[in-house]
C-alpha positions in Angstrom: 70.4 102.8 105.3 71.8 105.9 103.6 70.4 104.8 100.2 66.9 104.5 101.7 67.2 107.9 103.3 68.3 109.4 100.0 65.3 107.8 98.2 62.9 109.1 100.8 64.3 112.6 100.8 64.5 113.0 97.0 61.7 115.1 95.5 60.3 115.4 92.1 60.8 119.2 92.0 62.8 119.9 88.9 64.6 123.0 90.1 68.0 121.7 90.9 68.4 118.1 90.0 70.6 116.7 87.3 73.3 114.3 86.1 77.0 114.7 86.0 79.8 112.6 84.4 83.5 112.6 85.2 86.4 111.3 83.1 90.0 111.5 84.2 93.1 110.2 82.5 96.8 110.9 82.7 97.2 110.9 78.9 95.1 114.0 78.4 97.9 116.6 78.9 100.8 114.4 78.0 102.0 110.9 77.0 101.8 109.4 80.5 100.2 106.0 81.3 101.1 105.3 84.9 100.1 105.5 88.6 96.6 107.0 88.8 95.8 106.4 85.1 92.0 106.5 84.6 88.8 107.4 86.5 85.2 107.5 85.5 82.2 108.5 87.6 78.5 109.0 87.0 76.2 111.0 89.4 72.5 111.5 89.7 71.3 114.4 91.9 67.9 115.5 93.3 66.7 118.4 95.4 66.3 117.3 99.1 62.6 116.7 100.0 60.6 117.9 102.9 58.3 116.2 105.4 55.9 119.1 105.2 56.0 122.8 104.6 57.3 123.7 108.0 59.5 120.8 109.1 62.8 120.1 107.2 64.0 116.6 106.5 66.8 115.4 108.9 69.2 112.6 108.5 68.6 111.6 112.2 64.8 111.9 112.3 61.8 112.8 110.1 60.2 116.1 110.7 61.5 117.0 114.1 60.4 120.4 115.1 62.8 123.1 116.1 61.4 123.1 119.6 62.2 119.4 120.1 66.0 119.8 119.6 68.6 121.7 121.5 69.1 125.2 120.1 72.8 124.9 120.4 73.1 121.4 118.9 75.2 122.5 116.0 75.8 118.8 115.0 72.1 118.3 114.6 71.7 121.5 112.7 74.6 120.4 110.5 72.5 117.5 109.1 69.2 119.2 108.6 68.2 119.3 104.9 66.3 121.9 102.9 66.4 124.7 105.4 65.1 128.1 104.2 67.7 130.0 102.2 70.0 126.9 101.7 70.6 124.7 98.7 70.2 121.0 99.7 70.7 118.0 97.4 70.9 114.2 97.7 72.5 112.0 95.0 73.9 108.7 93.9 77.3 107.9 92.4 78.8 105.1 90.5 82.5 105.1 89.7 85.8 103.3 89.1 89.5 104.3 89.5 92.5 102.5 88.1 96.2 102.6 89.0 99.1 101.0 87.2 102.9 100.8 87.4 105.3 103.2 85.6 105.5 100.8 82.6 102.4 98.9 81.5 104.3 97.0 78.9 106.2 94.7 81.3 104.4 91.9 83.1 106.8 92.0 86.1 106.2 94.9 88.4 109.2 95.9 90.6 108.8 96.0 94.3 109.9 99.6 94.1 107.3 100.6 91.5 103.6 101.2 92.0 101.4 98.1 91.9 98.2 97.8 89.9 94.9 98.5 91.6 91.2 99.2 90.8 88.3 100.5 92.9 84.7 100.1 91.8 81.9 101.6 93.9 78.3 102.7 94.3 77.5 105.5 96.7 75.0 107.9 98.2 75.7 111.7 98.7 74.3 114.5 100.8 75.2 118.2 100.1 74.2 121.5 101.5 75.3 125.1 100.7 74.2 127.7 103.1 75.5 131.1 104.3 78.9 130.9 102.7 79.7 127.3 103.6 79.3 124.0 101.8 79.1 120.5 103.4 79.4 117.3 101.3 79.1 113.7 102.6 79.5 110.6 100.5 79.3 106.9 101.6 80.2 104.2 99.1 80.4 100.4 99.0 82.2 98.4 96.4 85.2 96.3 95.7 88.9 96.5 95.5 91.1 94.2 93.4 90.0 91.8 90.6 86.2 92.2 91.3 86.6 95.9 90.4 87.3 94.9 86.8 90.2 97.2 86.3 92.1 94.9 84.0 89.0 94.3 81.7 88.2 98.0 81.6 91.7 99.2 80.8 92.3 96.4 78.2 89.0 97.4 76.5 89.9 101.1 76.4 93.4 100.4 75.1 92.0 98.2 72.4 89.5 100.9 71.3 92.2 103.6 71.1 94.9 101.4 69.7 97.3 101.5 72.7 99.4 98.6 73.9 97.5 96.3 76.3 98.5 96.5 80.0 100.6 93.5 81.1 101.0 93.8 84.8 97.5 93.3 86.3 98.7 90.0 87.9 100.3 92.3 90.5 97.1 94.1 91.5 95.8 94.4 95.0 93.9 91.3 96.3 90.1 91.3 96.3 88.4 92.9 99.3 85.3 94.7 100.3 85.6 98.5 99.9 83.5 100.6 102.3 84.4 104.3 102.2 83.3 107.7 103.5 84.2 111.1 102.4 83.4 114.4 104.2 84.2 117.9 103.0 83.6 121.3 104.5 84.2 124.4 102.3 84.1 128.0 103.5 83.9 131.0 101.2 85.8 134.0 102.7 85.0 136.1 99.6 83.3 135.4 96.3 86.7 134.7 94.9 88.6 132.9 97.7 87.9 130.2 100.2 89.3 127.2 102.1 88.3 123.6 102.7 88.8 120.8 105.2 88.3 117.2 104.2 88.7 113.6 105.4 88.2 110.1 104.2 87.7 107.0 106.4 87.1 103.4 105.4 88.7 100.2 104.1 90.3 102.0 101.1 91.6 105.3 102.3 92.1 107.1 105.6 93.1 110.7 105.1 92.8 114.2 106.6 93.7 117.4 104.9 93.0 121.1 104.1 93.3 123.4 101.1 92.7 126.8 99.6 90.6 127.9 96.6 90.6 130.9 94.3 88.8 131.8 91.1 88.7 134.7 88.7 86.2 135.5 85.9 82.5 135.8 85.7 80.4 134.1 88.3 77.3 134.8 90.4 77.7 136.4 93.8 77.6 133.9 96.7 77.9 130.9 94.4 79.8 127.9 95.6 83.2 126.8 94.4 83.1 123.9 91.9 84.1 120.3 92.6 87.6 119.7 91.1 87.6 116.1 90.1 86.8 112.6 91.4 88.8 113.1 94.6 87.0 116.3 95.5 83.7 116.1 93.5 81.5 118.3 95.8 78.1 119.0 94.1 77.1 120.2 90.6 77.0 124.0 90.2 73.8 125.7 91.1 71.4 127.0 88.4 72.6 130.4 87.0 70.8 133.4 85.6 73.7 134.4 83.3 76.5 132.4 81.9 79.3 131.6 84.3 82.8 131.3 82.9 85.9 131.5 85.2 89.3 130.0 85.9 89.9 128.4 89.3 92.7 127.1 91.4 92.5 124.6 94.3 95.6 123.5 96.3 95.4 120.9 99.0 97.8 119.1 101.4 96.8 116.0 103.4 98.0 113.2 105.5 97.6 109.7 104.1 97.2 107.2 107.0 96.2 104.3 104.9 95.9 103.6 101.1 94.7 100.1 100.4 95.4 100.5 96.7 99.1 100.3 97.5 100.7 97.1 98.5 103.5 98.2 100.8 106.8 96.5 100.2 105.5 94.6 97.2 103.5 91.4 97.3 106.2 89.2 98.7 105.5 86.4 96.2 108.5 84.2 95.5 107.8 83.8 91.9 107.6 87.5 91.2 110.8 88.2 93.2 112.5 85.4 91.3 111.6 87.0 88.0 112.5 90.5 89.0 115.9 89.8 90.5 117.3 86.7 88.7 119.3 88.4 86.0 120.4 91.2 88.3 121.6 88.8 90.9 123.5 86.5 88.5 125.1 89.5 86.7 125.8 91.5 89.8 129.3 92.4 91.0 128.3 92.8 94.6 129.1 90.5 97.5 128.8 87.0 96.0 127.7 85.5 99.3 124.8 87.9 99.5 123.9 87.0 95.9 124.0 83.3 96.8 121.7 83.9 99.8 119.2 85.9 97.8 119.3 83.4 95.0 118.3 80.6 97.4 115.7 82.7 99.0 114.1 83.2 95.6 113.8 79.5 94.8 110.0 78.8 94.6 108.7 76.8 97.5 108.2 73.1 96.5 109.3 69.6 97.5 111.7 69.2 94.7 115.1 67.9 95.6 116.8 71.0 94.2 114.7 73.2 96.5 115.5 71.1 99.5 119.2 71.4 98.7 118.9 75.1 98.3 117.2 75.4 101.7 120.0 73.3 103.3 122.6 75.6 101.7 120.8 78.7 102.9 120.8 77.4 106.5 124.5 76.6 106.3 125.3 80.1 105.0 123.2 81.7 107.7 125.2 79.9 110.5 128.7 80.2 108.8 128.4 83.9 108.1 126.1 85.5 110.6 127.6 89.0 110.0 125.5 89.3 106.8 122.2 88.6 108.5 120.4 90.0 111.5 119.6 87.4 114.2 120.6 84.4 112.0 120.1 81.6 114.5 116.5 82.2 115.3 115.6 82.9 111.6 117.4 79.7 110.5 115.7 77.6 113.1 112.2 79.0 112.3 112.9 78.6 108.6 113.8 75.0 109.0 110.6 74.3 111.0 108.4 76.1 108.6 109.8 74.3 105.6 109.2 70.9 107.2 105.8 71.5 108.8 104.5 74.9 107.9 102.3 76.2 105.0 103.3 78.1 102.0 102.0 81.5 103.3 104.0 81.2 106.5 107.1 80.2 104.6 106.7 83.1 102.1 106.3 85.6 105.0 109.5 84.4 106.7 111.4 84.5 103.4 110.3 88.1 102.9 111.6 89.0 106.3 114.9 87.4 105.4 115.2 89.3 102.2 114.6 92.6 104.0 117.2 91.7 106.6 120.0 91.2 104.1 122.5 94.0 104.2 122.8 96.1 101.0 125.7 95.4 98.6 128.7 97.7 98.4 127.9 98.8 94.9 124.8 99.5 92.8 125.2 96.3 90.9 124.5 94.1 93.9 121.4 92.3 94.8 119.7 94.8 97.1 116.5 96.5 95.9 114.2 99.2 97.3 110.6 98.5 98.5 107.6 100.7 97.7 106.1 102.6 100.6 103.2 105.0 100.7 103.8 108.7 100.8 102.5 110.0 104.2 102.3 113.7 103.3 100.8 114.5 100.0 99.8 117.5 98.0 97.5 118.0 95.0 97.0 121.2 92.9 94.3 121.6 90.4 93.8 124.4 87.9 90.8 124.5 85.5 88.1 126.3 83.7 84.4 126.2 84.6 81.5 127.0 82.3 77.8 127.0 83.2 74.8 128.0 81.0 71.4 129.2 82.1 69.8 126.5 80.1 71.2 123.8 82.4 74.4 122.6 80.6 77.7 122.9 82.5 81.2 121.6 81.9 84.7 121.8 83.3 88.2 121.0 82.1 91.1 120.8 84.6 94.6 119.7 85.2 95.7 118.1 88.5 99.3 117.5 89.5 101.2 116.3 92.6 103.8 113.9 93.8 103.4 110.2 93.3 101.3 108.5 96.1 104.2 106.3 97.0 107.9 107.1 97.7 109.3 106.6 94.2 113.0 105.7 94.2 115.6 104.2 91.9 114.7 106.3 88.9 110.9 105.9 88.9 108.9 109.1 88.2 108.2 111.1 91.4 105.6 113.5 90.0 102.3 112.8 88.3 99.6 114.7 86.5 96.2 114.0 84.9 93.5 115.7 83.1 89.8 115.9 84.2 86.6 116.5 82.3 83.2 117.1 83.8 79.9 117.5 81.9 76.5 117.7 83.3 72.9 118.8 82.7 70.2 120.0 85.1 66.8 118.4 84.8 
């Protein structure tokens, strides 16, 4: 529906359309290759069209006259396009973001490290700048997980630049439909300073936040602040009469209610947990009973005689030493029933609950391990340089930095940064 609206509202007027390309990578300003590691995005923008010379196009109706709508209906006014004195654009986007663990050279991703993920999407955008305020809306549809082709993209890029191939894509998020919305409101207090409110809602992210903006240099009066990367793209800069060149700062804080690119607590797979903890458990000097319990929990589910014996041993230990497990009786009974009649998924889920219920060892060499969890309160600061020419070419280079998007523990990096490039050309 949005795409049809954008197509109908785009006009052939060549005053303010154009293309823009983003590339972001964490190796630009350092030797990092982890967490949010790469992003690419292509945009195509057009001036918003009109129904006729006197009636502006509206998202909720074509050519409704001013007399037919309530004068105080600010929400309706919000979505009117191509009003006199305002800059109105519609556009299309195509992008991909990729996330990896802290070490791409190991195929086993710790349950305390960031998992791999990729997001591929196609979207439509609406933008308006009017009277010191900018409004940006984007709706996207795409895929998360293997269909997003993160593994293929990163492997190809690393092959071209001679970097080691990533090894941990087996731990990426499962395939799912990705429907996402992004709304931003920016307000200029002066030509040099302003603030913004933003929110995302959908099957990938649910966030809400605010930020401040500042710039210094040469720029046209009443011009909008630039977009600062793929997470805050805004619209391309408006045409300029003289060359614009300035430094800018944007600092935001936001609440992250959901992040589908993160698999909270790890994937719970027995095989991965087995690989991750086998050597640590066998070589640990913590409580040996605890080591024995976890060892048996990590035996892959099968009908082999060894596995059945391990399950029997586990149940015995649960009943003989209840002080090490919370609610041992019910768990043991449920586990026995599941292994006899239940499916693999239900068995895995209960085993994961048992692993989390085991008390930590008395020393750091024991079998306990932390679990990844999303960071609820996040910040992001971006500094950069914007350059726009009267002929239509514009570009931007920026550095973004902030804490990791999950609660990194046990020695994993807690801070991350990446570089961003934008280049565009007006039609």
